[in-house]
C-alpha positions in Angstrom: 0.0 0.0 0.0 1.5 3.3 -1.0 1.9 5.8 1.8 0.6 8.5 -0.4 -2.8 6.9 -0.2 -2.9 7.2 3.6 -4.3 9.9 6.0 -3.0 10.0 9.6 -3.7 11.5 13.0 -1.4 11.1 16.0 -1.7 12.1 19.6 0.5 11.6 22.7 -1.7 10.5 25.6 -0.7 10.9 29.2 -1.9 7.4 30.2 -0.4 3.9 30.0 -1.1 1.8 26.9 -3.4 -0.5 28.8 -5.6 2.4 29.9 -5.7 3.9 26.4 -6.5 0.4 24.9 -9.4 -0.1 27.3 -10.8 3.3 26.4 -10.4 2.5 22.7 -12.2 -0.8 22.8 -14.5 -0.8 25.8 -15.7 2.8 25.5 -15.6 3.3 21.7 -19.0 5.0 21.7 -17.6 7.9 23.8 -14.8 8.9 21.5 -15.2 7.4 18.0 -16.9 10.2 16.2 -16.7 14.0 16.7 -19.4 15.7 18.9 -22.2 16.5 18.4 -22.3 13.3 16.5 -22.7 10.1 18.5 -21.5 6.6 17.7 -23.7 3.6 18.6 -22.3 0.1 18.3 -24.8 -2.2 16.7 -22.3 -5.1 16.7 -18.6 -5.2 17.2 -16.8 -8.6 17.4 -13.2 -7.9 18.5 -11.6 -10.7 16.6 -10.2 -11.2 13.1 -13.2 -11.8 10.8 -15.6 -10.3 13.3 -18.4 -8.0 12.2 -18.0 -4.2 12.8 -21.3 -2.3 12.6 -21.3 1.2 14.1 -24.0 3.8 13.4 -23.1 7.4 13.6 -26.0 9.7 14.6 -25.9 13.3 13.6 -27.4 16.3 15.4 -30.1 16.7 12.7 -31.3 13.1 12.7 -28.7 11.8 10.3 -27.7 8.2 10.5 -24.6 6.8 8.8 -24.0 3.0 9.1 -20.3 2.1 9.1 -20.3 -1.6 8.4 -17.3 -3.8 7.8 -15.0 -6.5 9.1 -12.3 -6.6 11.7 -9.1 -7.7 10.0 -6.8 -7.7 13.0 -7.1 -7.4 16.8 -3.9 -7.4 18.8 -4.6 -6.3 22.4 -2.7 -3.3 23.6 -1.2 -2.8 20.1 -3.7 -2.3 17.3 -7.0 -3.1 15.6 -7.7 -2.9 11.9 -11.0 -2.9 10.1 -12.2 -2.5 6.5 -15.5 -1.6 4.8 -14.5 -3.8 1.8 -16.4 -6.7 3.3 -19.5 -6.9 5.4 -20.5 -9.9 7.7 -19.9 -13.3 6.1 -17.1 -11.9 3.9 -19.6 -10.3 1.5 -17.7 -7.9 -0.8 -18.8 -4.3 -0.5 -17.7 -1.1 -2.3 -14.4 -0.5 -0.6 -13.5 3.0 0.7 -10.8 2.4 3.2 -8.9 0.3 5.8 -8.8 1.8 9.3 -5.7 1.1 11.4 -5.8 2.2 15.1 -2.5 1.7 16.9 -1.0 2.4 20.3 2.6 2.1 21.5 4.4 3.0 24.7 5.9 6.5 24.6 7.9 7.2 27.8 5.3 7.2 30.6 2.5 7.7 28.2 1.1 6.3 24.9 1.4 7.3 21.2 -1.9 6.8 19.5 -2.0 6.7 15.7 -5.0 6.3 13.4 -4.5 5.7 9.7 -7.0 5.6 6.9 -5.6 3.6 3.9 -7.4 4.1 0.6 -7.5 2.1 -2.6 -7.4 5.1 -4.8 -6.4 8.7 -4.9 -10.0 9.6 -5.5 -11.1 7.8 -2.3 -8.4 9.6 -0.3 -9.4 13.0 -1.7 -13.1 12.3 -1.0 -12.2 11.4 2.6 -10.1 14.5 3.0 -13.0 16.6 1.6 -15.4 15.0 4.1 -13.2 16.5 6.8 -10.8 13.7 7.7 -8.3 15.9 9.6 -11.0 17.7 11.6 -13.2 14.6 12.3 -10.5 12.0 13.0 -8.6 14.7 14.9 -11.6 15.5 17.1 -12.1 11.8 17.8 -8.4 11.5 18.7 -8.8 14.4 21.1 -11.9 12.8 22.7 -10.0 9.5 23.2 -7.1 11.4 24.7 -9.4 13.3 27.2 -11.2 10.0 28.0 -8.1 8.0 28.6 -6.4 10.7 30.7 -9.6 11.1 32.8 -9.8 7.4 33.7 -6.1 7.1 34.5 
């Protein structure tokens, strides 16, 4: 995958990796999409091949279903999902692969979220949708949540 088809956000979080990981996976609804939007987990199987179905609810009644498949789940390290498949490995119109990683950084944690795209057009559509602002806000929300529960 060419790096020029990736968008990234990073944050240093003043909390141990284990705390950040618990916030990422156990409290996903609290940080996953920028406020005033809200994420609601319909189904999320934390295992390779597991279904990922999260509905994002907007302030004006919008509903956006993000459905896909978990590709990798490595506790205290990373999880990866894609929308290229839905439950039962049914092919879908692919947009991206989402990679969410944590690693020790001194007495804190480095959080990195990456959106990998198949095409330049998909990357530019994601950027135009507000990737930096939206994923940046979600990263800030995760940071605040993890630092609060430390």
